[in-house]
DOBALO-584731 format. One record per residue (C-alpha): residue in three letters; x, y, z. Coordinates in steps of 0.2 Angstrom, whole numbers, padded with zeros to 4 digits, always signed. Last residue first. Example, Ala and Ser with C-alpha at 12.3 -4.5 7.8 and 13.67 -1.06 7.14 Angstrom:
Ser+0068-0005+0036
Ala+0062-0022+0039
This chain:
Unk-0075-0090+0118
Unk-0077-0072+0120
Unk-0063-0064+0130
Unk-0062-0059+0147
Unk-0055-0042+0154
Unk-0057-0048+0172
Unk-0040-0058+0172
Unk-0033-0042+0165
Unk-0043-0031+0179
Unk-0035-0042+0191
Unk-0018-0040+0185
Unk-0018-0021+0188
Unk-0024-0020+0204
Unk-0042-0014+0210
Unk-0042-0011+0230
Unk-0024-0008+0231
Unk-0027+0002+0247
Unk-0014+0017+0240
Unk-0025+0016+0224
Unk-0042+0017+0230
Unk-0036+0030+0244
Unk-0033+0042+0230
Unk-0049+0039+0221
Unk-0059+0039+0234
Unk-0050+0057+0240
Unk-0054+0065+0223
Unk-0071+0058+0223
Unk-0075+0067+0240
Unk-0067+0082+0235
Unk-0079+0083+0218
Unk-0093+0079+0229
Unk-0088+0093+0243
Unk-0087+0105+0228
Unk-0104+0102+0221
Unk-0114+0102+0237
Unk-0110+0120+0240
Unk-0118+0125+0225
Unk-0136+0130+0234
Unk-0126+0142+0242
Unk-0124+0145+0262
Unk-0113+0160+0269
Unk-0098+0156+0253
Unk-0085+0155+0263
Unk-0092+0146+0279
Unk-0102+0134+0265
Unk-0086+0129+0257
Unk-0075+0125+0271
Unk-0090+0114+0278
Unk-0092+0106+0262
Unk-0074+0103+0260
Unk-0076+0095+0278
Unk-0089+0083+0273
Unk-0083+0077+0257
Unk-0066+0072+0262
Unk-0074+0062+0276
Unk-0085+0052+0265
Unk-0073+0048+0253
Unk-0060+0042+0268
Unk-0074+0032+0274
Unk-0076+0026+0256
Unk-0058+0021+0256
Unk-0062+0010+0271
Unk-0077+0003+0268
Unk-0069-0001+0248
Unk-0054-0009+0259
Unk-0065-0020+0272
Unk-0077-0027+0258
Unk-0069-0037+0242
Unk-0051-0034+0249
Unk-0052-0038+0268
Unk-0067-0049+0264
Unk-0058-0063+0253
Unk-0074-0073+0251
Unk-0075-0089+0258
Unk-0083-0103+0244
Unk-0093-0117+0250
Unk-0105-0113+0239
Unk-0120-0115+0248
Unk-0114-0111+0264
Unk-0104-0095+0259
Unk-0119-0091+0249
Unk-0132-0094+0262
Unk-0120-0082+0274
Unk-0119-0068+0262
Unk-0139-0068+0260
Unk-0142-0068+0276
Unk-0133-0053+0281
Unk-0140-0042+0266
Unk-0156-0048+0269
Unk-0155-0040+0287
Unk-0148-0025+0283
Unk-0160-0022+0268
Unk-0176-0023+0282
Unk-0165-0014+0296
Unk-0162+0002+0282
Unk-0180+0001+0274
Unk-0188+0001+0292
Unk-0177+0017+0297
Unk-0181+0027+0280
Unk-0201+0023+0284
Unk-0199+0028+0302
Unk-0192+0044+0295
Unk-0209+0046+0288
Unk-0219+0050+0304
Unk-0203+0050+0317
Unk-0208+0062+0332
Unk-0225+0058+0326
Unk-0223+0039+0332
Unk-0233+0032+0319
Unk-0222+0030+0307
Unk-0212+0018+0318
Unk-0224+0007+0323
Unk-0233+0003+0307
Unk-0215+0003+0296
Unk-0206-0006+0309
Unk-0220-0020+0306
Unk-0220-0020+0290
Unk-0201-0018+0288
Unk-0198-0034+0299
Unk-0210-0046+0287
Unk-0201-0037+0272
Unk-0184-0044+0279
Unk-0192-0060+0281
Unk-0199-0059+0264
Unk-0182-0055+0256
Unk-0174-0070+0265
Unk-0188-0081+0257
Unk-0190-0075+0242
Unk-0168-0075+0239
Unk-0170-0094+0245
Unk-0182-0098+0233
Unk-0171-0100+0214
Unk-0158-0109+0223
Unk-0147-0114+0207
Unk-0130-0106+0209
Unk-0136-0092+0197
Unk-0151-0088+0207
Unk-0140-0087+0223
Unk-0129-0076+0214
Unk-0145-0065+0208
Unk-0150-0062+0227
Unk-0130-0056+0230
Unk-0133-0044+0215
Unk-0149-0036+0220
Unk-0143-0034+0240
Unk-0128-0026+0238
Unk-0137-0011+0233
Unk-0150-0012+0246
Unk-0136-0012+0258
Unk-0127+0005+0253
Unk-0145+0011+0250
Unk-0150+0009+0268
Unk-0136+0020+0272
Unk-0142+0035+0261
Unk-0159+0033+0265
Unk-0157+0039+0283
Unk-0149+0056+0278
Unk-0162+0056+0265
Unk-0175+0055+0276
Unk-0170+0072+0284
Unk-0166+0081+0268
Unk-0180+0079+0258
Unk-0191+0086+0275
Unk-0176+0100+0273
Unk-0181+0105+0256
Unk-0199+0103+0258
Unk-0201+0124+0259
Unk-0190+0124+0241
Unk-0172+0132+0242
Unk-0167+0122+0227
Unk-0171+0102+0222
Unk-0156+0097+0217
Unk-0144+0105+0227
Unk-0153+0108+0243
Unk-0156+0089+0243
Unk-0138+0088+0240
Unk-0133+0102+0253
Unk-0145+0093+0266
Unk-0140+0074+0266
Unk-0121+0077+0262
Unk-0114+0064+0275
Unk-0131+0054+0271
Unk-0129+0053+0252
Unk-0109+0051+0253
Unk-0109+0036+0263
Unk-0123+0028+0249
Unk-0112+0032+0235
Unk-0095+0029+0244
Unk-0102+0011+0248
Unk-0110+0007+0235
Unk-0097+0010+0219
Unk-0083+0000+0226
Unk-0095-0012+0236
Unk-0105-0018+0220
Unk-0089-0021+0210
Unk-0081-0030+0225
Unk-0098-0042+0227
Unk-0097-0044+0208
Unk-0078-0047+0206
Unk-0080-0062+0220
Unk-0093-0069+0213
Unk-0085-0071+0196
Unk-0068-0075+0205
Unk-0076-0089+0216
Unk-0086-0098+0201
Unk-0070-0098+0187
Unk-0059-0108+0204
Unk-0074-0117+0206
Unk-0075-0125+0189
Unk-0092-0133+0188
Unk-0097-0130+0170
Unk-0115-0126+0176
Unk-0107-0115+0190
Unk-0096-0105+0179
Unk-0110-0102+0166
Unk-0122-0097+0179
Unk-0110-0086+0187
Unk-0107-0076+0171
Unk-0127-0078+0166
Unk-0133-0070+0182
Unk-0117-0056+0186
Unk-0124-0046+0170
Unk-0141-0043+0179
Unk-0135-0042+0197
Unk-0121-0028+0190
Unk-0133-0020+0181
Unk-0143-0019+0198
Unk-0131-0011+0205
Unk-0135+0004+0196
Unk-0151+0004+0202
Unk-0146+0001+0220
Unk-0138+0019+0220
Unk-0150+0030+0213
Unk-0163+0022+0221
Unk-0161+0034+0237
Unk-0160+0049+0224
Unk-0179+0047+0218
Unk-0182+0040+0238
Unk-0180+0058+0243
Unk-0192+0065+0232
Unk-0203+0050+0238
Unk-0203+0055+0254
Unk-0206+0072+0250
Unk-0223+0067+0241
Unk-0227+0056+0256
Unk-0227+0073+0266
Unk-0239+0080+0253
Unk-0249+0065+0253
Unk-0252+0063+0271
Unk-0253+0083+0272
Unk-0270+0084+0259
Unk-0280+0078+0275
Unk-0275+0093+0285
Unk-0284+0107+0271
Unk-0278+0123+0279
Unk-0261+0118+0284
Unk-0260+0111+0264
Unk-0264+0127+0257
Unk-0249+0134+0270
Unk-0238+0126+0262
Unk-0228+0112+0274
Unk-0210+0115+0278
Unk-0211+0133+0288
Unk-0214+0122+0303
Unk-0208+0105+0300
Unk-0204+0096+0317
Unk-0219+0108+0325
Unk-0232+0101+0313
Unk-0226+0084+0320
Unk-0222+0088+0337
Unk-0242+0095+0336
Unk-0252+0082+0328
Unk-0256+0070+0341
Unk-0272+0062+0339
Unk-0281+0065+0321
Unk-0265+0069+0314
Unk-0253+0055+0319
Unk-0268+0045+0311
Unk-0268+0054+0297
Unk-0247+0051+0298
Unk-0251+0033+0300
Unk-0262+0031+0284
Unk-0249+0041+0273
Unk-0234+0031+0279
Unk-0242+0015+0280
Unk-0251+0012+0261
Unk-0237+0021+0251
Unk-0222+0013+0261
Unk-0228-0003+0261
Unk-0232-0002+0244
Unk-0214+0004+0240
Unk-0209-0011+0249
Unk-0222-0023+0241
Unk-0210-0023+0225
Unk-0197-0030+0234
Unk-0209-0047+0237
Unk-0216-0046+0218
Unk-0199-0046+0214
Unk-0197-0061+0227
Unk-0214-0071+0224
Unk-0209-0068+0204
Unk-0191-0076+0206
Unk-0199-0090+0217
Unk-0211-0093+0203
Unk-0199-0091+0188
Unk-0189-0105+0189
Unk-0204-0117+0189
Unk-0212-0108+0176
Unk-0197-0109+0164
Unk-0195-0127+0167
Unk-0213-0132+0164
Unk-0212-0121+0145
Unk-0197-0130+0142
Unk-0205-0146+0143
Unk-0220-0142+0134
Unk-0211-0135+0121
Unk-0203-0151+0119
Unk-0181-0150+0123
Unk-0172-0147+0109
Unk-0162-0160+0096
Unk-0143-0158+0099
Unk-0135-0144+0092
Unk-0123-0147+0077
Unk-0134-0139+0063
Unk-0139-0123+0075
Unk-0122-0120+0076
Unk-0118-0121+0059
Unk-0134-0111+0055
Unk-0126-0097+0068
Unk-0132-0090+0083
Unk-0130-0072+0080
Unk-0146-0066+0088
Unk-0155-0059+0071
Unk-0156-0042+0063
Unk-0176-0046+0066
Unk-0173-0042+0086
Unk-0166-0028+0084
Unk-0183-0020+0077
Unk-0193-0029+0092
Unk-0182-0020+0101
Unk-0183-0004+0097
Unk-0201-0006+0095
Unk-0202-0010+0114
Unk-0194+0004+0119
Unk-0205+0015+0111
Unk-0221+0008+0118
Unk-0209+0011+0136
Unk-0207+0028+0133
Unk-0226+0031+0127
Unk-0232+0024+0144
Unk-0219+0034+0154
Unk-0224+0048+0145
Unk-0243+0047+0150
Unk-0236+0045+0167
Unk-0232+0064+0165
Unk-0248+0069+0160
Unk-0256+0060+0176
Unk-0245+0068+0187
Unk-0252+0085+0179
Unk-0270+0078+0181
Unk-0267+0075+0199
Unk-0260+0092+0201
Unk-0273+0102+0194
Unk-0285+0093+0204
Unk-0273+0099+0219
Unk-0273+0117+0213
Unk-0292+0117+0209
Unk-0296+0111+0228
Unk-0284+0124+0235
Unk-0294+0138+0222
Unk-0309+0133+0229
Unk-0325+0123+0225
Unk-0320+0113+0210
Unk-0332+0109+0196
Unk-0323+0098+0183
Unk-0324+0101+0166
Unk-0304+0099+0164
Unk-0304+0111+0178
Unk-0317+0123+0181
Unk-0318+0140+0188
Unk-0323+0147+0171
Unk-0307+0158+0166
Unk-0295+0157+0180
Unk-0299+0138+0181
Unk-0294+0134+0163
Unk-0278+0146+0162
Unk-0272+0134+0179
Unk-0280+0118+0168
Unk-0269+0124+0153
Unk-0254+0127+0160
Unk-0255+0110+0170
Unk-0258+0099+0158
Unk-0244+0107+0146
Unk-0231+0108+0159
Unk-0236+0088+0162
Unk-0236+0083+0145
Unk-0218+0092+0140
Unk-0210+0083+0156
Unk-0218+0064+0149
Unk-0216+0065+0132
Unk-0198+0072+0131
Unk-0191+0064+0146
Unk-0201+0048+0146
Unk-0195+0047+0127
Unk-0177+0050+0134
Unk-0178+0037+0147
Unk-0187+0022+0135
Unk-0174+0026+0122
Unk-0161+0023+0136
Unk-0169+0009+0142
Unk-0169-0001+0125
Unk-0150+0004+0121
Unk-0144-0004+0139
Unk-0155-0020+0137
Unk-0151-0023+0116
Unk-0132-0019+0123
Unk-0131-0031+0137
Unk-0126-0045+0126
Unk-0122-0063+0138
Unk-0132-0074+0129
Unk-0144-0072+0144
Unk-0144-0055+0144
Unk-0150-0058+0126
Unk-0165-0065+0130
Unk-0170-0057+0146
Unk-0170-0040+0136
Unk-0181-0047+0124
Unk-0194-0056+0135
Unk-0195-0040+0144
Unk-0199-0030+0131
Unk-0217-0040+0129
Unk-0218-0037+0150
Unk-0213-0019+0149
Unk-0228-0015+0134
Unk-0242-0024+0144
Unk-0239-0016+0162
Unk-0236+0000+0152
Unk-0252+0002+0147
Unk-0259+0005+0165
Unk-0248+0021+0169
Unk-0261+0033+0163
Unk-0274+0022+0174
Unk-0262+0025+0190
Unk-0260+0044+0187
Unk-0281+0049+0186
Unk-0281+0038+0200
Unk-0270+0046+0210
Unk-0279+0061+0216
Unk-0291+0048+0225
Unk-0276+0048+0239
Unk-0285+0038+0255
Unk-0273+0023+0254
Unk-0288+0012+0253
Unk-0296+0022+0241
Unk-0283+0024+0229
Unk-0282+0006+0230
Unk-0299+0001+0226
Unk-0301+0014+0210
Unk-0285+0007+0206
Unk-0290-0011+0206
Unk-0299-0013+0191
Unk-0286-0004+0179
Unk-0270-0010+0186
Unk-0278-0029+0187
Unk-0283-0027+0166
Unk-0264-0020+0164
Unk-0259-0036+0172
Unk-0269-0048+0163
Unk-0261-0041+0148
Unk-0245-0042+0153
Unk-0248-0061+0160
Unk-0254-0066+0142
Unk-0242-0058+0132
Unk-0228-0063+0142
Unk-0233-0080+0143
Unk-0234-0079+0123
Unk-0217-0075+0121
Unk-0209-0086+0134
Unk-0211-0102+0123
Unk-0204-0093+0108
Unk-0188-0086+0119
Unk-0185-0104+0125
Unk-0186-0112+0109
Unk-0169-0101+0101
Unk-0160-0106+0118
Unk-0167-0124+0117
Unk-0161-0124+0097
Unk-0142-0118+0104
Unk-0139-0133+0116
Unk-0120-0128+0116
Unk-0118-0132+0134
Unk-0114-0114+0138
Unk-0129-0106+0129
Unk-0140-0120+0137
Unk-0136-0113+0155
Unk-0137-0094+0148
Unk-0152-0097+0142
Unk-0160-0104+0156
Unk-0154-0090+0167
Unk-0160-0076+0157
Unk-0178-0081+0152
Unk-0178-0087+0174
Unk-0172-0069+0176
Unk-0185-0061+0162
Unk-0199-0073+0170
Unk-0199-0068+0187
Unk-0218-0068+0185
Unk-0219-0054+0172
Unk-0238-0050+0177
Unk-0234-0051+0193
Unk-0220-0040+0195
Unk-0230-0027+0184
Unk-0244-0029+0197
Unk-0232-0024+0212
Unk-0224-0008+0203
Unk-0238-0002+0198
Unk-0245+0000+0214
Unk-0231+0010+0221
Unk-0230+0019+0203
Unk-0247+0026+0206
Unk-0245+0031+0224
Unk-0228+0039+0220
Unk-0235+0050+0204
Unk-0249+0056+0215
Unk-0237+0062+0230
Unk-0227+0069+0216
Unk-0242+0080+0211
Unk-0245+0085+0230
Unk-0225+0090+0229
Unk-0227+0102+0216
Unk-0233+0097+0197
Unk-0219+0108+0185
Unk-0206+0110+0202
Unk-0206+0089+0206
Unk-0205+0088+0185
Unk-0191+0100+0186
Unk-0183+0085+0196
Unk-0191+0071+0189
Unk-0187+0073+0170
Unk-0169+0078+0172
Unk-0167+0066+0185
Unk-0173+0052+0175
Unk-0159+0058+0160
Unk-0146+0057+0173
Unk-0152+0041+0178
Unk-0155+0033+0160
Unk-0136+0038+0158
Unk-0129+0030+0174
Unk-0140+0014+0169
Unk-0133+0013+0151
Unk-0115+0016+0159
Unk-0119+0005+0174
Unk-0126-0009+0159
Unk-0112-0007+0148
Unk-0099-0009+0162
Unk-0109-0024+0170
Unk-0106-0032+0152
Unk-0090-0030+0150
Unk-0083-0033+0166
Unk-0094-0049+0167
Unk-0089-0055+0151
Unk-0097-0052+0135
Unk-0104-0065+0122
Unk-0108-0058+0106
Unk-0114-0069+0093
Unk-0109-0062+0077
Unk-0121-0052+0066
Unk-0131-0063+0054
Unk-0122-0066+0038
Unk-0129-0056+0024
Unk-0132-0067+0007
Unk-0119-0062-0008
Unk-0127-0062-0024
């Protein structure tokens, strides 16, 4: 009987890994758009406010639970793989698994116990059901992170990509259908008995807010089910083997002790954890300050803000002013959904860059290190610059295309116009931070991010309390935060590595091409709008025109050359 051999040890180059992850992320984001955009119609802006409030708290708890271990696992696996220490590679995964199980369980408990306190603190009790429905995801995603970090360190991005797609599809199927069912069931129940899932309500407006709260919880329960299916796939995929052959294990040196690896894993993860928590706190800052400061505006000087949004806030919310902060926060997060499309894609570049840059750094090959770093930065700029400029230039048409002609669309567009510019710098921040971690400075991105967040806290408090700015203050503070962090990370990389980037080909040429893209898109939209008289679909030809202009500019400016593509193709060693 012929024994089945394990799958070959797949080592993907940065380009291959980044393209695979990017394709996966784009597919996940398309699926996410198919989830969130109709979801905003099903559960309304109020429901999206509850949904976003739950996620803001979850992101912090999840960051604490995982404690930076996925990145640390990826880096340690990549480093030991490059040195041929395959026994250590295997042991790293076995050491990480129980740590993730413990921290995930603690995180889920914190989510459940902290939910009532948090909802009272931000004055949004309606978010409590959604937070409880999201709690199991902390444990499930923590366990999934073990496998993702492990295979990313082996430069095999396929398990991460496939698991993310499975998670997104399950979220779409179960979350959207669950929200629709709960909203319809609760509405029928209220019409018949005057209750919502057995809860007595005083009036129709109060019933609608409670229905939206349960609808948001049903949608988020789909997220938890998606996380469960994603974990199931990763466990089944891991049974096929990681491709490390018995011959490789036989010639590998004796592994370090479990205690030594655990200590190294914890030491490496702590600074990353602080940084991850800090970035998650960004959403928590918005959830806390924007709602509380808008409530302050309503108590002190509401007229400028209400005049600004005349016709954009539904009458039922105006009749219950306490609901306006959640409504506007829901609008802000609908803009944030589009904003996050850009950095979420370039996050794939950071994930793929970490093992590639770590590999070059561990071997001490400076030319290879420079190539890897410039490739990451250039790839990020090529994607982020036109995307961010496009979001800013076409904020109104894009918001209208995605969300339709609803009262909240102008509110969403106003926030998106600012956040489009912020998306560029947010997109660059993650890959730069990954490169700093890859060259051994795990704590530096943390310090820089914390400094940026300190600025964001101050600006959020001040700007969001100005009636003429309100939620726009969140967009401005986000932009300033990421600009400062990006500039500091680039300066740190240059100082630490001694490598001076070719900014002309890496940044300036993509920026010039992106400017052509934005200009073409704007005038195409103006022309289309003049012909149609203003249609929801006016953004589509503008995006197409911008894409054509960008492609032409990239070719004329020779931003990407054939020899570079051949060099980047790379082959598995």
